[in-house]
C-alpha positions in Angstrom: -0.5 -42.9 27.6 0.8 -39.6 29.1 3.5 -40.1 27.1 1.3 -39.9 23.9 -0.5 -37.3 24.7 2.9 -35.2 24.9 4.7 -36.5 22.4 3.9 -33.6 20.2 4.9 -31.3 22.6 7.9 -32.4 23.6 11.0 -34.4 22.9 13.1 -33.9 25.6 12.0 -33.7 29.3 14.8 -32.1 31.6 13.4 -29.9 34.1 16.0 -29.1 36.0 19.0 -28.3 33.6 17.5 -26.0 30.9 20.2 -25.2 28.6 20.7 -21.6 27.1 18.6 -21.0 24.5 20.3 -19.3 21.4 20.1 -16.7 19.0 20.1 -19.5 16.3 17.3 -21.4 17.9 14.8 -18.2 17.9 15.9 -17.9 14.4 14.8 -21.0 13.4 11.9 -21.3 15.6 9.4 -22.1 13.3 11.9 -25.6 12.6 11.9 -26.8 15.8 8.3 -27.2 16.6 8.2 -29.5 20.3 9.8 -25.9 21.6 7.8 -22.5 21.9 10.7 -20.1 21.8 9.4 -16.8 21.2 5.8 -14.9 21.2 4.1 -15.6 18.4 6.2 -19.5 18.2 8.6 -17.6 15.3 10.5 -14.0 14.3 7.3 -13.9 11.6 4.3 -14.3 14.1 2.4 -16.9 11.6 1.8 -18.6 15.1 1.4 -21.9 13.1 2.8 -25.5 13.9 3.5 -28.3 11.4 2.8 -30.7 14.0 0.2 -33.2 13.2 -0.6 -35.8 15.8 -3.6 -33.9 17.3 -5.8 -33.1 14.2 -9.9 -33.4 13.6 -9.6 -36.9 14.0 -7.8 -37.1 17.5 -8.6 -34.1 19.0 -11.9 -35.8 20.4 -9.2 -37.9 22.3 -7.7 -35.2 24.4 -8.4 -35.4 28.2 -6.9 -33.0 31.1 -3.7 -34.6 32.4 -2.9 -32.3 34.8 -3.6 -28.4 36.1 -1.4 -25.7 37.4 -3.3 -23.0 39.2 -1.8 -19.4 38.4 -4.3 -18.0 41.7 -4.9 -14.4 39.7 -8.4 -13.5 39.2 -7.4 -10.5 37.3 -6.9 -12.7 33.9 -4.6 -14.6 32.0 -3.1 -13.0 29.0 0.7 -14.5 28.9 1.7 -16.9 26.1 3.6 -19.7 27.6 7.1 -20.7 26.1 8.4 -24.2 26.1 11.6 -25.2 25.8 13.5 -28.3 26.9 10.4 -29.9 28.4 9.8 -26.8 30.7 6.9 -24.2 30.3 7.3 -20.6 31.4 4.7 -18.5 32.1 3.8 -15.4 33.6 1.1 -13.3 35.3 1.0 -9.5 36.4 2.3 -10.9 39.9 4.8 -14.0 39.0 7.0 -15.5 37.0 6.4 -19.9 37.2 9.0 -22.5 35.5 6.1 -26.1 35.2 7.4 -29.6 34.3 5.4 -30.1 30.9 5.0 -33.8 31.6 3.7 -33.9 35.1 2.8 -29.9 35.7 4.7 -29.4 38.8 5.9 -26.4 39.7 9.8 -26.2 39.6 10.2 -22.6 40.6 8.2 -19.4 41.1 9.1 -16.0 41.5 7.1 -13.4 42.8 6.5 -10.0 41.3 6.0 -7.3 43.9 5.4 -3.4 42.9 3.6 -1.0 45.0 0.0 -1.5 45.7 -1.4 2.0 44.4 0.0 0.7 40.9 -3.1 -0.7 39.8 -4.9 2.2 40.3 -3.4 4.2 37.1 -2.1 1.4 35.0 -4.0 0.7 32.0 -5.5 -1.1 30.4 -6.0 -4.5 32.7 -3.9 -6.0 35.1 -1.9 -8.6 33.3 1.0 -9.7 31.4 1.4 -10.9 28.3 4.4 -13.0 28.1 8.0 -13.6 28.3 11.1 -13.9 26.1 14.3 -16.5 26.7 17.8 -16.1 25.7 21.1 -17.5 26.5 19.6 -18.8 29.9 17.8 -16.2 31.0 14.1 -15.2 31.3 12.7 -11.5 31.0 9.9 -10.0 31.5 8.0 -6.4 32.2 6.2 -5.6 35.1 3.0 -3.1 35.6 5.4 -1.0 37.5 7.4 -0.4 34.1 10.4 -2.5 34.8 11.9 -4.8 33.1 13.5 -8.0 34.9 15.8 -10.9 33.6 15.9 -14.2 35.6 17.7 -17.8 35.6 15.7 -19.9 33.7 17.3 -22.7 35.8 16.5 -21.2 39.2 14.0 -18.1 38.9 16.6 -16.4 40.7 16.3 -12.6 40.0 19.8 -11.4 37.7 19.0 -7.6 36.9 16.0 -5.0 37.4 15.8 -1.8 35.3 13.3 0.7 35.5 12.0 2.2 32.6 9.4 3.9 33.6 7.0 5.1 36.3 3.2 4.2 37.5 2.7 7.6 38.6 3.0 9.5 35.3 0.9 6.5 33.8 3.5 4.4 32.3 3.2 0.5 32.5 4.6 -2.5 30.6 2.6 -5.6 30.1 3.9 -6.9 26.9 6.3 -9.5 26.0 9.8 -8.6 25.0 11.0 -9.6 21.8 15.1 -10.9 21.3 16.7 -9.3 18.2 20.2 -9.3 16.8 21.1 -9.9 20.4 19.1 -7.1 22.0 16.0 -7.0 24.3 13.3 -4.8 23.1 9.9 -4.0 24.7 6.9 -1.5 24.7 5.1 0.3 27.1 1.2 1.1 27.7 -0.1 4.7 29.0 -1.7 6.7 26.0 -4.9 7.0 27.8 -3.1 9.0 30.7 -1.2 11.4 28.0 2.3 9.7 28.7 4.9 9.9 25.6 5.2 6.5 23.9 8.5 4.8 23.5 9.9 1.4 22.1 13.3 0.2 24.1 16.2 -1.6 23.6 18.3 -3.5 26.6 21.5 -5.3 26.8 20.4 -8.7 27.7 23.4 -9.3 29.7 23.4 -6.6 32.1 20.0 -4.5 31.9 21.6 -1.4 30.4 19.5 0.6 28.1 20.9 0.7 24.8 18.5 3.1 23.3 14.9 4.8 23.4 13.0 5.6 20.6 10.1 7.9 21.4 6.9 7.4 19.0 5.7 10.9 18.8 8.1 13.6 18.3 9.1 17.0 20.4 9.5 20.2 18.6 12.2 20.2 15.8 12.1 16.6 15.0 10.5 14.3 12.1 7.0 14.1 12.3 6.6 17.5 14.7 4.9 19.1 11.7 2.1 16.6 11.9 1.1 18.0 15.7 -0.4 21.5 17.1 2.3 23.6 18.4 5.1 21.6 16.8 4.5 18.7 19.2 5.3 20.5 22.1 2.8 18.6 23.8 2.6 15.4 22.0 1.4 12.1 23.5 0.2 9.0 23.1 1.8 6.3 20.5 1.8 3.6 23.1 3.6 0.3 22.0 1.6 -2.1 24.5 2.3 -5.6 22.2 4.9 -7.4 20.7 6.5 -6.8 17.3 8.0 -9.0 14.5 11.5 -9.7 13.3 13.1 -10.3 9.8 16.7 -11.2 10.3 17.8 -11.1 6.6 16.5 -7.7 7.0 17.4 -6.6 10.5 14.8 -4.7 11.3 12.0 -4.8 13.7 8.3 -4.4 12.9 6.1 -2.7 15.6 3.0 -1.3 16.1 1.9 1.7 17.9 -1.1 3.0 19.7 -3.5 6.0 19.8 -2.6 9.4 19.6 -3.4 11.4 23.3 -5.7 13.0 24.1 -8.6 11.2 22.6 -10.3 14.5 21.1 -9.4 14.4 17.9 -10.2 18.1 17.5 -7.6 19.3 20.1 -4.2 17.7 17.9 -5.1 18.4 14.7 -3.0 17.1 12.1 -1.9 13.2 11.1 -0.1 12.7 14.6 3.0 10.6 13.8 4.0 8.1 14.5 0.7 7.2 16.4 -1.3 4.0 14.8 1.8 3.3 12.9 3.6 0.4 11.8 7.5 1.4 12.4 10.6 -0.7 11.0 13.4 -0.2 13.4 17.2 -1.4 13.8 17.2 -3.5 16.7 20.8 -2.2 17.4 20.4 1.0 17.3 16.8 1.7 17.4 17.0 3.7 14.1 13.5 4.3 12.6 14.0 3.0 9.3 10.4 3.3 8.1 6.8 4.1 9.0 3.2 3.6 7.8 0.4 5.2 9.5 -3.3 3.5 9.3 -5.2 5.9 11.0 -4.0 9.8 11.0 -5.8 12.2 13.3 -7.7 8.9 14.9 -10.6 10.3 16.7 -11.7 6.4 17.1 -8.8 5.0 19.5 -8.0 2.9 16.4 -4.6 1.3 18.4 -2.5 0.1 15.6 -1.4 -2.5 18.0 -3.0 -5.6 16.3 -0.7 -9.0 15.3 1.8 -8.1 13.1 2.8 -11.0 10.6 5.5 -11.3 8.3 5.2 -13.8 5.2 6.5 -14.0 1.4 4.1 -14.2 -1.3 4.0 -13.6 -4.9 2.9 -9.8 -6.0 2.7 -9.9 -9.6 4.3 -13.4 -10.3 7.4 -12.2 -8.0 8.3 -13.3 -4.5 7.7 -10.5 -2.2 8.2 -9.9 1.6 5.5 -8.5 3.3 3.9 -7.2 6.4 0.3 -8.1 7.0 -2.0 -6.5 9.6 -5.7 -6.5 10.3 -5.6 -3.3 11.5 -8.3 -2.3 14.3 -10.0 0.2 12.1 -11.3 -2.6 10.4 -9.0 -2.8 7.3 -6.3 -5.2 5.8 -2.9 -4.0 5.3 0.1 -5.1 2.5 2.9 -3.7 2.8 6.5 -4.3 1.4 8.7 -4.5 4.0 11.5 -3.8 2.3 10.7 -1.0 0.5 8.2 0.9 2.8 5.6 0.5 -0.4 1.9 0.2 0.2 0.9 -3.1 -1.8 -2.9 -3.0 -0.7 -4.3 -1.0 2.0 -7.1 0.7 3.7 -9.2 -2.0 2.4 -11.5 -4.5 4.0 -12.7 -7.3 2.1 -15.7 -5.4 0.4 -13.2 -2.9 -1.1 -11.6 -5.6 -2.9 -14.4 -7.3 -3.9 -15.4 -4.0 -5.3 -12.1 -3.0 -7.1 -12.7 -6.6 -8.9 -16.2 -5.5 -10.0 -15.3 -1.9 -11.2 -12.3 -3.4 -13.6 -14.8 -6.1 -15.0 -16.7 -2.9 -16.6 -15.6 -2.3 -20.1 -15.3 1.0 -19.9 -12.8 1.5 -16.8 -8.9 1.3 -17.3 -8.4 1.0 -13.6 -9.8 2.0 -10.0 -8.8 2.8 -6.5 -11.1 1.9 -3.8 -10.7 2.2 0.1 -13.1 2.2 3.1 -13.5 5.3 5.0 -15.6 6.6 7.9 -18.4 8.6 7.7 -19.6 11.2 10.1 -23.3 10.6 9.3 -23.3 7.0 7.7 -20.9 5.8 10.1 -18.8 4.2 7.1 -18.7 4.3 3.2 -16.6 3.2 0.2 -14.9 5.9 -1.9 -13.7 4.7 -5.3 -12.0 6.7 -7.6 -12.3 4.9 -11.2 -10.0 5.9 -14.3 -12.3 5.7 -17.9 -11.4 5.0 -21.4 -10.7 7.5 -23.3 -14.3 9.2 -24.9 -16.4 6.9 -22.4 -19.1 8.9 -21.1 -19.5 6.9 -17.7 -20.9 8.6 -15.0 -21.1 8.4 -11.2 -24.7 6.5 -11.0 -24.2 4.4 -13.7 -21.1 3.3 -12.2 -22.8 2.4 -8.9 -25.7 1.4 -10.6 -23.3 -1.5 -12.5 -21.7 -2.3 -9.1 -25.3 -2.8 -7.0 -26.2 -6.3 -8.6 -22.8 -7.8 -8.8 -22.4 -6.8 -4.8 -26.0 -7.9 -3.4 -25.0 -8.8 -0.2 -23.0 -5.1 -0.1 -24.7 -3.0 2.7 -22.4 -0.1 2.8 -22.9 3.3 0.6 -20.3 3.6 -2.3 -19.3 7.1 -3.8 -17.9 7.4 -6.6 -15.2 9.7 -8.1 -14.7 9.8 -11.7 -10.9 10.6 -13.4 -9.7 10.8 -16.8 -6.0 11.6 -16.1 -3.7 9.1 -15.1 -4.0 7.5 -11.8 -0.2 5.7 -11.2 -0.6 2.5 -9.4 2.9 1.3 -8.7 5.6 3.2 -7.0 3.2 6.3 -6.0 0.1 4.0 -5.4 0.6 4.7 -1.3 -0.1 8.2 -2.3 -2.9 7.6 -4.7 -4.8 5.8 -1.4 -4.0 8.1 1.1 -4.8 11.0 -0.9 -8.2 9.4 -1.8 -9.0 8.4 1.4 -8.7 12.1 2.6 -10.3 13.6 -0.2 -13.3 11.1 0.1 -13.1 11.7 4.1 -13.7 15.3 3.8 -16.7 15.1 1.5 -18.1 13.1 4.1 
């Protein structure tokens, strides 16, 4: 019975002889559902398993087989990894290997850090998981260290200091292995620390590169901050990115700019609240897309980044999908740094479809935007046919019966000039959002 219960999880059990996990195994993680080899279950972060033994009919038969206490009262946010019959799981103060069939602890390695660390770290005394590669398990710590352990014994192999808790820097995210490089981020924007993403040699712990997520004077993006970014801060990187091996690009989200008061940092505040596309070997920033310029609402852009291939205009397209913390869904062409759809919630999509059904409207661009008084509204720019005499009120009245469940106010601009929606669609969306926000 027990073997049946776990057949969906395991095919091999060898708790004392975990083999070195390879780069090819991680790359093909979605094809080996008996293992969980990386954060998000695969490089694309789709978190999907094709296993079918546990389904709608059989789930009612699930019963506890064993339990293991992490003995941690601060919360568990770690995603377990499973390899060759062993579960690897972390908390803020320990890393544990457990026999997946029996629940027996194989080894446990404590994480020690100065007791005053928890006074300053943000946000939550947690750890979100580990990475495994070539016989090692990698994790981060609250006092901003990156650590490698032996997968078989739990023995520490190396530890590298990344930052200092007294500067507000902490590490809680699961590292990512991409093209042979160990990549991790940090937390600390709430304390005014300057965000970064780092790459390490997984064999030695040597730092290979550091990419700062906010600039300094003379660097790209400095003109989006006061005083040419002399005191720019924020842009934490505290969740784990996705990786496209074919493009050799890592996609990583960044957090809010600092300080919280947006009036003290007028400008777009790059590269906070962005998705960054990064070369894993060098840390080169290839492209970026910013979701919340001059973020006044703590809209950390650190939600899950999902990679997929979908049909766009009948052509298979490699995309980045993200439901951002500003409440909108973004779809980016990850090969070309081009916004396909973005700044949209489901209402924006419905409104655009409704507008395009009007016989006098040729094209439409719709975005949801914050409003200082109403909280949120929708802005729409429509292009009308030559000779049409549509007014803003007529367009709004046309929408009203077609979107009866839609409660947010709609503001419409009428344009008769060309409104490009292809390569420059990203620019149109951003210009529209800013224009409408200024009017609000």
